[in-house]
N, C-alpha and C positions, 0 to 999 in steps of 0.2 A: 969212390965206390970200392969196396973190398973185392977181392978176386971172385968170390962166389956170390956176390950181391945180385939181387934181382934187377934186371934192366928197368929203367925208368919209363914210365908211359910217356908218350909225346905230350907236350905241355907248352903253355905260353908263360913267358917271364915278363915281370913288369916291376916297377918301383926301382929301388936302389939295390943292385945285385952285388956290389962291392962293399964289403965291410958293413953289412946291415946290423942294426941292434936286434932285429926280430925278423923271423921268416914266416910268412903266412902262406899256408897251403890251403887253397880254396876249391871245393868241389861243386861243380854245376848240378843242375837238375836233369831229369829224364829228358832225353831227346835234344838237349843242348850240347855245348862243348866248352872247352877252356876259354874261348874268346867271350863267353856270355857275360861275364862279370869283370873282365879286364877294364872296360871303360870306367868303372867305378874308381879305379885307383887314383886318377888325378883329383877327384873330389875328396877322397880320403887324405891324400898327401897334403892338401891345404891345411888339415887340421892336426896332422901327425907331429909329434914332438921330437922324433928322432927318425933316422933312415930305416925303412922296412922294405924287405924283399917280398914279392908276391909270386907264388907259383900256382898256375891254373892248369891242372892235369885234364887231359881229354879221357873220358871214360871209354872203354872198349865198346865196339858194336856188338849187340847180342840180340836175339829174339826176345820180345817182351809179350808175355801171354796175355796181359791185360789189353794189349793193342793188337790182338788177333795174331800174335806171333811175328809182327813185323819187326825186322831188325833195325835197331836205332842205338845211339850212344846211351848206355845204361850201366850204372854201377852194379845192378842186380836185376833179376827177373821179378816182376810183380805178378802174382797169380790171381789175386782178387783184392778188392778194397772194401772198406766198411769202417766200423769203429776201430778195427785193427787192421794192419796190412799183412797179407799173406805174402811173404817174400821168400826168395831163395836165400837161405843162410849161407849155402856153400858159396853162392856168387858174393855175398856180403863179406864172407871171410877172404875170398880172393881179392876183393877190393881193399879190404884192410890191409893185406900184405903189400898191395901195390902202393898205398899211401905210406905205409911204414917204410917202404923202400926210399920214398922221398925224405922222410924224417932222418933215416940212416944216412943218406947222402949229405944232408945238411950238417948232421953231427960230424961226419968225416971231414967236412969243411970248416970245423971249428965252432959250430953252434952248439950250445947246450940244449938239452930237452926243454928246459924252461925258457928258451928263446924261440920256440917253435909253436905256432898257434894254428889250430885247425878251424876252418870256416866251411860251412856247406849249406847249400840251399836245397830244400825239398829232399829228393833222394840223396844228394850230397850231404845234407845235414844228418840223415840216418848214418851215412858212412863216417862222418866226423864224430858222431856219438860212438859208434861201434869200434872205431879206431882209438879215439882218445881215452875213453873210459877204461879201456884194457891195456893201454901202454905201460910197458915194464917200469917207467918212472914218469912223474907228473910232467906234462907239457905246460906251456904258457897259458893254455886255456882252450876252450871250445866256444865257437859261436855257431848256433843252430838256427837257421833262418827258414821259417815256414816248413819245418820238418817234423820228425818223430823218431822215436825209438820203437823197433818192431817187438813191442811187448805183446804177448808173454814169451815169444820165442827167445827173447834176450832176458834171461833171468838174473843177470848180474853176478853170477857165481864166480866169475873169472875177472872181476874188477880188482885190481890191487888196492888194498886199503889206503895207501899213500895218495892215491889219486883223488881222494875225497876233499883235499885242500885245493884242487884245481879250479880256477875261475871258470864259470860257464855262464854264457848269456843266451837266452832263448828269445827270439823275436818272432811274432806271428801276426798275420792279418785277421781282424775279427770277421771279415767277409770272405775268407778263403773257402772256395768251394772245392778245390782240388785236393788240399790237405785240411780237412775241417779242424777248427780250433780244439775240438775235443781230443785230437791226437796230441796236441801240444800239452794239453792238460794231463793226458796219460803219461807223457815224458816227465812232467813235473812230479806227478805222484810216484813214479818209479824212482826218480833221484831222490826224492824226500824219503821214501821207505828205506833206502840204502844209505842214507846219511850224507848225501852231496848237498852242497850249497850252490845256489844259482841265482841269477837275476832274470826275471821274466818281464818282457815288455810286449804290449800289443798295440797295434796300429789299425786305424779305420781304412783297410785296404783289402784287396783280394790277394791272389797268389803272386805276390810281387815284393819289391822292396820300394821304399819311399824316402824322401829327403830326410825325415825325422828319424827313420831307422838308420840311415847311413850316418847321421850325426851321433847316434847312440853307439854304433859300431866303432866309430873314430874315438869316442870317449873310453870305450872299453879297451881298445888297443893302446891308448895312451896310458891307461892304468897299469897295463902289463909292462909297458916301456919304463915306467917310473919305478 
């Protein structure tokens, strides 16, 4: 970390932390923490073709308007839900800076930007989109699970053109009642309008992950490793 670098959020480390070929920064959903997805790592590692380091940051605790102002781990405040999400873009930008600090720290340790992959679930997927699409150089990719882009708040005007080549995987449950599938459709439309390519997968599940999706995540990671 450079002298003036932002302190890193508390986080969980997993996978191969010495000399990895890829670093994955994985953001959890609302009310969870960095331990939420760490148990998936052994399942993924059985399928991965090279060493991968996993970083699972803990979101700061903040009041969430949607939940009656109750403080909980959250990447940003959600004010209302519907076919779009009314979210605090100031909080979103703060979370972007916090995740960018992890990217910067990995680059300081010798990783290239295109060896750093962002993954997020639900709220975490929104942060993965918000951070990865704006990064100053293309990352290895973005995996957005059961998430969304807060359109129209995010108009895409500050996405660097070079990032249009960045691989993107969107996964969503067809029975998701927390983040309805229409929000994934809106994310697809947003990316299409701005010239981004993506792979879109749906699964017969609710707001969760399933073995088939884990297999598709592993396939996507291996494509970036190759």
